[in-house]
Structures are given as structure tokens and as C-alpha cells.
KETOR-406125 format. One line per 8 residues: number of its first residue (from 1); their letters; for each residue y, z, x of C-alpha. Coordinates in Angstrom, 2 decimals. Last residue first. Example, Ala and Ser with C-alpha at 12.3 -4.5 7.8 and 13.67 -1.06 7.14 Angstrom:
2
2) SA) -1.06 7.14 13.67  -4.50 7.80 12.30
! end
This chain:
303
303) XXXXXXXX) 2.57 22.98 -27.03  -1.07 22.19 -26.26  -2.42 23.76 -23.07  -1.13 23.08 -19.63  -2.09 21.47 -16.33  1.12 20.64 -14.49  1.60 17.00 -13.46  0.17 15.56 -10.25
295) XXXXXXXX) 0.88 11.90 -9.59  -1.27 12.20 -6.47  1.21 10.89 -3.95  4.15 12.14 -6.02  3.09 15.77 -6.24  1.63 15.83 -2.72  4.99 14.77 -1.32  6.71 17.62 -3.15
287) XXXXXXXX) 3.99 19.95 -1.86  4.63 19.02 1.75  8.37 19.50 1.17  7.74 22.98 -0.21  5.14 24.17 2.31  7.19 23.08 5.33  8.85 26.47 5.98  5.63 28.09 7.24
279) XXXXXXXX) 2.77 25.63 6.69  0.01 28.25 6.89  1.83 30.52 4.49  1.36 34.29 4.97  -1.79 36.08 3.86  -3.37 38.29 1.22  -7.13 37.70 0.97  -7.93 37.29 4.67
271) XXXXXXXX) -6.54 40.66 5.71  -7.47 42.36 2.40  -8.09 45.65 4.28  -11.61 46.02 2.91  -12.99 42.63 1.84  -11.50 41.15 -1.32  -13.27 37.83 -0.84  -16.64 39.60 -1.08
263) XXXXXXXX) -15.92 40.71 -4.63  -15.77 44.09 -6.35  -12.54 44.25 -8.33  -12.14 47.89 -9.43  -11.92 49.36 -5.92  -8.64 51.10 -6.73  -6.72 47.88 -7.25  -3.55 49.89 -6.67
255) XXXXXXXX) -4.68 51.15 -3.27  -5.70 47.67 -2.17  -2.31 46.31 -3.19  -0.50 49.08 -1.28  -2.44 48.35 1.91  -2.06 44.58 1.70  1.69 44.92 1.07  1.99 47.27 4.06
247) XXXXXXXX) 0.45 44.62 6.32  2.57 41.81 4.85  5.76 43.80 5.45  5.14 44.61 9.13  7.62 42.18 10.66  9.91 40.72 8.00  9.03 37.05 7.45  8.09 37.96 3.87
239) XXXXXXXX) 11.77 38.26 2.94  12.42 34.62 3.85  9.80 33.11 1.60  6.01 33.29 1.61  3.21 35.37 0.10  -0.19 33.69 -0.23  -2.82 35.28 -2.49  -6.35 33.95 -2.17
231) XXXXXXXX) -9.41 32.97 -4.22  -7.48 33.69 -7.39  -8.60 36.11 -10.13  -5.88 34.81 -12.51  -4.79 37.78 -14.63  -6.27 40.73 -12.70  -5.56 39.36 -9.24  -2.08 38.19 -10.21
223) XXXXXXXX) -1.26 41.56 -11.77  -2.43 43.33 -8.61  -0.20 41.14 -6.45  2.79 41.74 -8.74  2.40 45.52 -8.47  1.96 45.06 -4.73  5.34 43.33 -4.58  7.02 46.38 -6.10
215) XXXXXXXX) 5.28 48.78 -3.73  6.00 46.52 -0.74  9.75 46.69 -1.45  9.85 50.50 -1.29  7.67 50.83 1.81  9.55 48.06 3.58  12.80 49.92 2.84  11.44 53.14 4.38
207) XXXXXXXX) 10.13 51.19 7.43  13.25 49.11 8.14  14.68 51.35 10.87  17.49 49.50 12.67  17.72 47.08 9.77  18.33 43.41 10.46  14.90 42.11 9.39  15.09 43.92 6.06
199) XXXXXXXX) 18.35 42.26 5.05  21.67 44.11 4.90  23.76 46.44 2.75  20.75 48.45 1.61  20.70 47.97 -2.17  22.76 44.79 -2.44  20.98 43.26 0.55  17.57 44.07 -0.88
191) XXXXXXXX) 18.56 42.72 -4.28  19.87 39.51 -2.69  16.54 39.01 -0.85  14.42 39.69 -3.92  12.77 43.10 -4.50  14.51 44.94 -7.35  16.07 42.30 -9.60  13.26 39.91 -8.81
183) XXXXXXXX) 10.69 42.47 -9.96  12.63 43.38 -13.10  15.34 46.01 -12.71  18.29 44.37 -14.42  16.68 42.04 -16.96  18.99 39.05 -17.48  21.58 39.30 -14.70  18.85 40.49 -12.29
175) XXXXXXXX) 20.33 42.86 -9.71  18.50 46.15 -10.12  19.69 49.67 -10.87  19.11 51.05 -7.35  18.23 54.74 -7.79  14.86 54.35 -6.05  13.07 57.70 -5.86  14.64 59.30 -8.94
167) XXXXXXXX) 15.26 55.90 -10.52  11.49 55.37 -10.79  10.72 51.69 -11.34  7.27 50.56 -12.46  7.36 46.74 -12.56  8.67 44.50 -15.31  7.83 40.84 -14.88  10.74 38.57 -14.02
159) XXXXXXXX) 9.50 37.18 -10.72  6.31 35.99 -12.37  8.17 33.34 -14.37  5.45 30.76 -15.09  6.37 27.21 -16.07  7.03 26.74 -19.74  4.91 26.28 -22.87  1.99 26.93 -20.54
151) XXXXXXXX) 1.71 26.10 -16.86  -0.87 25.71 -14.11  -0.32 23.62 -11.01  -3.19 21.21 -10.37  -5.62 20.94 -7.44  -8.57 22.65 -9.09  -6.37 25.57 -10.09  -2.98 26.12 -8.48
143) XXXXXXXX) -0.83 29.07 -9.57  2.82 29.15 -8.52  4.65 32.45 -8.25  8.37 33.20 -8.20  10.83 35.60 -6.63  14.46 34.71 -6.02  16.69 34.34 -2.97  13.51 35.07 -1.03
135) XXXXXXXX) 10.04 36.20 -2.00  7.83 33.18 -2.67  4.44 33.71 -4.26  1.47 31.34 -3.98  -1.61 32.04 -6.10  -4.63 29.85 -5.41  -7.63 28.94 -7.53  -10.42 26.71 -6.22
127) XXXXXXXX) -9.45 27.57 -2.66  -10.71 25.40 0.21  -7.28 24.94 1.72  -4.88 27.66 0.61  -3.54 28.48 4.07  -2.06 25.02 4.49  -2.73 21.34 3.80  -3.67 20.81 0.15
119) XXXXXXXX) -3.48 24.32 -1.28  -0.46 25.24 0.86  1.41 22.14 -0.31  0.37 22.72 -3.92  1.69 26.28 -3.78  4.93 25.09 -2.20  5.39 22.56 -4.99  4.58 25.14 -7.64
111) XXXXXXXX) 7.18 27.40 -6.01  9.82 24.68 -6.01  9.23 23.90 -9.65  7.91 20.55 -10.81  9.00 16.93 -11.07  7.06 13.69 -10.59  9.44 10.72 -10.60  8.82 6.98 -10.89
103) XXXXXXXX) 11.33 4.74 -9.04  14.63 3.07 -10.00  16.71 4.69 -7.25  19.75 4.68 -9.54  17.82 7.01 -11.92  17.99 9.94 -9.47  20.75 11.87 -11.27  19.45 11.01 -14.74
95) XXXXXXXX) 15.84 11.96 -14.02  16.94 15.00 -12.07  18.85 16.26 -15.10  21.60 18.89 -14.71  21.81 21.16 -17.74  22.67 24.28 -15.75  23.75 23.26 -12.26  27.42 24.29 -12.12
87) XXXXXXXX) 26.76 27.82 -10.94  23.16 28.50 -9.93  22.18 31.23 -12.43  19.84 28.70 -14.07  19.64 28.50 -17.84  17.80 25.15 -17.92  17.57 22.46 -15.27  16.39 19.11 -16.64
79) XXXXXXXX) 13.35 17.34 -15.18  11.67 16.64 -18.51  14.32 17.02 -21.23  12.70 14.51 -23.59  9.56 16.60 -23.23  6.10 15.11 -22.70  6.44 15.39 -18.90  6.60 19.18 -19.31
71) XXXXXXXX) 8.45 20.61 -16.30  11.72 21.72 -17.88  13.33 23.81 -15.15  14.36 27.41 -14.61  14.76 26.59 -11.85  14.61 25.69 -8.18  13.14 22.29 -7.57  10.08 20.48 -6.25
63) XXXXXXXX) 10.80 16.77 -6.73  8.34 13.99 -5.91  9.63 10.43 -5.64  7.92 7.09 -6.06  7.38 3.73 -4.40  10.44 3.70 -2.13  10.88 0.43 -0.28  10.32 0.23 3.48
55) XXXXXXXX) 10.97 2.39 6.53  14.46 1.62 7.82  16.12 0.09 4.77  14.38 2.58 2.50  15.61 5.45 4.65  19.18 4.27 4.10  18.74 4.16 0.32  16.86 7.44 0.31
47) XXXXXXXX) 19.53 9.28 2.30  22.40 7.85 0.27  20.80 8.93 -2.98  20.51 12.50 -1.67  24.08 12.45 -0.35  25.47 11.31 -3.71  23.18 13.87 -5.34  24.92 16.73 -3.56
39) XXXXXXXX) 28.40 15.36 -4.26  27.73 15.23 -8.02  25.67 18.42 -8.36  28.11 20.87 -6.76  27.02 22.08 -3.35  23.47 22.48 -2.11  23.64 21.69 1.62  21.66 18.60 2.58
31) XXXXXXXX) 18.87 18.77 5.15  17.25 15.58 6.38  13.85 14.00 6.83  12.27 10.91 8.34  8.80 9.47 8.82  6.75 12.28 7.29  3.09 11.72 8.06  0.61 9.29 6.55
23) XXXXXXXX) -0.97 8.06 3.36  1.79 6.18 1.60  4.20 6.53 4.49  6.58 9.43 4.30  10.17 9.97 3.21  12.04 13.26 3.28  14.72 15.33 1.59  15.31 19.07 2.06
15) XXXXXXXX) 17.97 20.28 -0.36  19.77 23.47 0.59  21.03 26.83 -0.68  19.81 26.92 -4.28  16.78 24.93 -3.33  15.62 21.39 -4.00  12.59 20.28 -2.00  12.87 16.52 -2.44
7) XXXXXXX) 10.18 14.03 -1.54  10.00 10.27 -1.13  6.98 8.02 -0.91  7.04 4.91 1.24  6.34 1.20 1.08  3.34 -1.06 1.49  0.00 0.00 0.00
! end
């Protein structure tokens, strides 16, 4: 097949754009700062037009985007951003913005894209069911089963589950504009900075903060095990790069499971069950390429 596939990992801070050969490696990529939609998409369109001249015509484009996002291909609003806190982006449609390229689009959330990338080429290889969680500017989880992202009437919103929060031990009220002290409101990167004045990796003594954040993340990990019984849990995102956090997360998750799930994959210590991404920061763009190469749409029940 002559031509290239394009990919967009669309984040609240930056867009990563890339083109790759139909079955080969990435040929060219660029980083575009996420500004207002108009100027941002002008740069995105410019990249793909120039890349097309250098590497061949674009055959299709995979988009893995921040949300909330309409991901049901059956919807007239497929690819439209919903009530996102990203100022100026609510209601923006990827299908409309990228229409000048004249190519088919496959659109999903950024975390589903990262999950698919890890499933296909990273730490999730060989898993029938994989749960990938990102802990950064926001918190979200993508579930991959048999090579397809799962969804229902909407994509999953694991970052907004309620977790046990004791104001006596953690008086921070939470940062979520919708729910206050949901998981994202308590344990995301902005919540950590609002609570402590800095990020975990810049603290002189991060251990007490790591203990607090790991408890909230462990509550999510246990919920994922009980609800989806995945082969592996991958935790990525900027917060998870903090030295020592993954180890404490494993310990707190094991404590909360209390020995109830008896399976060889949950060996004592959970070292191979809860892990960091194998693709590091490339999980999202790899997943966006996988979306378009395979024409993968979320697997969902009837709406």
C-alpha cells in the first residue's frame, strides 16, 4: 500500500503529530503547543500537508484526544469535544477541523490510545484484557479487551470515581470543578501541586505525599481488578514518574485486595501485575497509529 498513516496525540498542553508508513516506523513527528483551536489546527494541517509532500499521500488519520469526547462512530457528534475544562475547546469537532485533509478518521480518547499502544507494542503485549491508567494533568483509564477499547454509552471516566477521603488526615478539599474530592480532584498533578505547592518529584521529602497519593490510586487499582479482572495494570503519566510511587502503589493495592483474588498473575508483591508503561511517552502516539492502521473503533453495547 502506497502512502502514509497520520496520528495525533491531542493533549491539553501539546499535540504530538506524526506520519508513518503503512506498516513501518514513524517517518516524521512534531510537537505543537495546544493554544486556541483555530491556530492549533492550522499548524496541524500544515504539518500533514508538508509531510504528505515528503513521504506520500495520507491514507487515514488516527486521533487520540483529551476529553470528554464523543467516541461513538454512530453519533452525529462523533469526534466532538464535550464539557471539557480546557478553555475554548468545548464543542470543537475533530471531523470538522481535519476535514480539509480529506481522509478517513478514527477517533478515541487519549487514554484509550495509550492503552492500545501499550497493548500492541508495550508492556501490555500478550494481555487479553489490559487496564492502562494515566495520572497527570487528569486521571483516566482505558480498558483494552481482545485488541479493542471498551466503552458503553460514553467512554469510561475512571478519574471521577469517589474514593475514601478522610478530611482529618487529608484536609485538602479536592480540585475537580465537578466533584471536588473525586480521584482526579485529589490525586492528579494539579491537585498535588495545589495541595503541596509543588510536584512530587520536586519535594525534598516526598514520602508522606507519596503515601497519601498512593492510597487514592490503590483504591482505583482495586476497583479495576474487581470490575474488569485485567491481565495487567499499567500506570503512566507524569505523576507516575515519581521515584518510589509505583512500589508503594503495589503495596497498598495488595493490602486492599486482602488476598481475595487468588490468581497466579497476582503474585505476592504485584511486581509484574502493576507496572509502568513500556513505551514511556510514546504510548499515545503509538496507539493513535494503531487506531487508524487497524480501523479500531471502541467495542460497546447497544445505545
